[in-house]
N, C-alpha and C positions, 0 to 999 in steps of 0.2 A: 398515486397518493401524494398529496401536496406536502411540501416541506413542513409547514406549520402543523399539519396533522401528525406527521412523524414525530415532531418535537414534543407535542402534547402527549402523545401515546407513550413516548419514552419516559417522560416525567411521571406519568401516571403509573407506569410499570415499575419504576425504580424502587418503589417500596416493597416489591415482591422478590427482590434479588435474594437468592439463597445460596450461600457460599459453603462448599464442602472442601475446598482445597485452599487453605490459607497459606501464609508464608511458612516454608519449611515442611509443609505437608507432603505425604507420599505422592508420587506422580499419579496422575489420573490416567488410567488405561483407556484405550480407544473404545473398548466394549462397554465402558460405563459412562461415556461422554454425555449421553442424553439424560442421565439421572443425577448428574452431579450438581447442576446449577441452572438457574434461570438467567440468561445472559443477553440482555439488550445492549444497544449502544448507550453509553452513559454520558449525559450532558453535564459539563462542569459549570460551577458557579464562577462569576468573574474573579473572585478572590483566589480561586484555585489555579488560575492561569500561571504559566511560567514565563515571566517577561525577559526579553533579550534585547540587547542593542547590537547593531552591526556598524562598524567603522572601517572604511578602507584605509590602508596604511601603505607606506612605500614598499616597493619591491613586489608589486602585484599580489598583495595579501590583504585579508580582511580579519579584523579582530572581533570575535563574537563573544559578548560578555553576558553571563547569566546575572541579571540585576538583583537576584535574591542572594545568591551565594558569592557573587563577584568572581566566579571562576571564568577564566578566559581561554578560548580556543582559537588558534590561528589557522586560517583557511587559505590555501594556495589558490590564487585566481588566474594563474598564468595561462590556463587553457583558453581563457576568454580575453587575453591581453589585446588582441587586435580590435575587438569590439570596444574595449575601454579606451584605447588610443584614439579610435575614431570619434568617441564621445568627448574627447578632450579631458579625460580624467587622469590618464597617465602619459608620460613620455615613454619612448622606446626603451630607455634604460631603467624604467620602473619608478622614476620620480613622480610623486603625487602632485598633480597640477592644481587641484582644488579639493577642498574638504568634501567628503562624500560619505553619507550615512545610508545604510540599507534599510530594508523593511522586514518586519517579522510577522508571520501569521500568528494570530492568537490561538491558544489551545482551548477549544470549546467542546470537543467530544472525544470519547475513548471507545475504541472498537475491540470487542473480545477476540482473543486468539488463544491457541495452545502453544506454550513454550516447548523447548526441546525435550523437557522431561514430562510433558503431557499435562502440566498444570494449566488451569484456566486463568488467564491474565487479561488485562486490557492494555491496548497500545495507543499512544497519541503521537501525532507527527506535526511539527511546526516547520513550515518552509520559510526560508530566508532569501530575499532577493536583493539585487543591487538597484538598478535604475528602472527596471520594468518587471512584470510578473512572469517573464520567462528567463530572466537573468538569474538563474539559481546560484546561490552562494553556498548555502549549507542547509542541513536539516537536523532538527533536534528530535530525537526519538525517546519518548518516555514510556516506561513500563509500569503498570499499576496493578494493585490488588484492590478489591472493593469489599469492605467489611461493614456490616450494619449500614449499608447505603453510603458509606464514606470512602472515597478514593484514597488510597495510600500509595505514595510514590515509592517504587522499588529501585528503579535505576533510571539514569538519564545520560544519553550520549549525544554529542554534537559532532558532526562530521561533514565532510564535503558532500554536496548533494549528488546523488546518482540521477542524472537528468532523465534517464530512460525509465526510471521506476518511481516517478512522482505520481501521487494520486490525482484524479480528476478534481478540478476546482469547480466544475459545473454540476456534477452529480454526486449526491450524498450516498454513502453506504447505508443500507437498510431502508432506503426509500423505495416506494413502490414503482414497478415498471409496467407500463400499460401493455397488457397482452389480452388474451381472450377472457381470462378469469381475474380474480382479485388477489391471488396468492403468489404472484411473481414479484420478487424483490431483487434489488441490486446488492450483491454480496461482496464485491470488491471492484476497485477501479484503478486504471492507470492512464497516464497522459504521455504518449510517445508516438513516434513515427513508426508504424508497423507495416505500412503499405509501400514504403520505399520511395515516396515521391518528394521527400524533403519537408513535408508539413506534418506537424504532430496531430495525432488522432486521439479521440476519446475511446478507451477500451473499457467495457463493462463486463463483469461476470454476473449473470442473472440466473435465478433458479426459483423453484416453487417450494414454499414452506408455509406452515400454518402460524401466521402472526409474527410479532415483533421480536420474539426471542430468536437470537442467532444461533444458539447452541442446540440445534436440532438438525436432523438430516434435511438438506436441501436437495430436491430431485429435479430431473430434467434440466440440468445445467447447460447453459448456452453462453457463447460469447456474442457481444454486440460491439461492432466497430463502427464508430461514426467518423467518417473520414474528414480530416481538417480541410482538405483542399476543395472538395465539392459538396461536403456535408451529406454524402450518400451514406445510408445505414445498411449494414450487412449483419444478419443474425446467423451464427455458426454453431452447429452442434459440437460438443466437445468429444464425442465418440459414443460407442455402445455403453461404456461404463460412465455414467453421467450423474452421480450423486455423491454427496460427501458432507461432513460436519465442518463448518467454518472453512470452506474452500478459499483458496488464495490465488492471486495472479503474480507473475513475475515476467519481466521483459529481458530477453537475452538472445544473442545470435547463436542459435543452436546448431546451425549447419554452416556457419562461417561464410555466408554469401553476402555479407554487408547489409542484410535486411533484418531488422529486429523481429524476433519471434515471440509468441505469447505462450508462456508455460502456465498450465493450470494444475494446481495441487488439490486433490480431493481426498481428505482423510476419511477413512472408513474403519469399521470395527476390525477388519482384517489387515489394516495398514493403508498406506497412502497409494492412491492411484493417480497417474499423471497423463496429461495430454499436452501436445505442443503443436501449435498452428503457425504457419508462415504464409506470406503472400508470394505467389508465383503467377506470372502472366495475368496480373490484375485480378486474381481471385484467391481466396483462402484454401489451403490444403494442409494436411498433416506434414510436419517435418519428418516424422517417423510414424508408421501405423501404431495405433494405441497398444495393441497386443505386444508388439516388439519393444516399444518404449518401456513397458512394464515388465519385461523379462530381465530380472536382476542379474542374470549371468551376462547380459549384453549391455545394459544401461544402469547406472547408479545416480541418484540425485546428489547434487552439490548443495549442502545445507547452509543457510545464512545464520547470522548470529541470533536471530529470534526464532529459530526452529523451522523456518520456511525454506522450501526448495527454491534456489535461485538459478539453477541450470541443471542439465542432465549431461552426465559424462559417459561416453562410450568406452566400454572396457575392451572390446575386441571387434 
């Protein structure tokens, strides 16, 4: 499905959004996920964008300013100081050699998700760069509710970018993915080196669902890894348990072998199901077999601030 078709369908569907979980409402339980709301990706109007400026300052720091509220967040850039010194931006002692402004991604779409209490919300991410589109400085994460087709901002955080968990800039969430049928969609994306060759890869989570609403069970979940080095594409089953509501990806080194692994979270009526895939000997394989990974006496998920699993912790 082409990007313009996705955009037009999302606009056409936006008038049918039905919200049952407003601000302060009771948590939405997993068993009622599919009856609570129609939840497409929401496209924002230009006036709803959150504008930022990025200015490099002395001491290997960047000042990120919300141009609406004037709130300022200071970001530490020292992890990339060698790169900045090579570009003639800083001296070794942190002195700024020339004025340097960064770049900010516009906020154009909001993706539905379930927060830690089970409420249906929408999340937006704006990536900020320095001198190129892989020089990540910060990421602004906004959480929204949608009432009467109108997005309402609930919270906004600006923090140092986690380079391993940046979304793909090439593939849009909820775009169609060409398989044998017409019901396969991209459900989440990441852009990170998961093959261990030093070049970042495109990681897609795809699944089968009926139409543009994301708040429905997606079945036959698979990972697609498009290798950055040679552009080879590998399609990987997530395991025998392969369906979920608003499934998500996270990148973390689950087995501490210096190769980033792909963690898949699959919310279901009975709770979350997880799979974790790594690259060994130039091919994908589970970090831990799915049945063992989902044994809560052995593994527990480490939850992020937005209710998503960011890692799995071995208990024994």
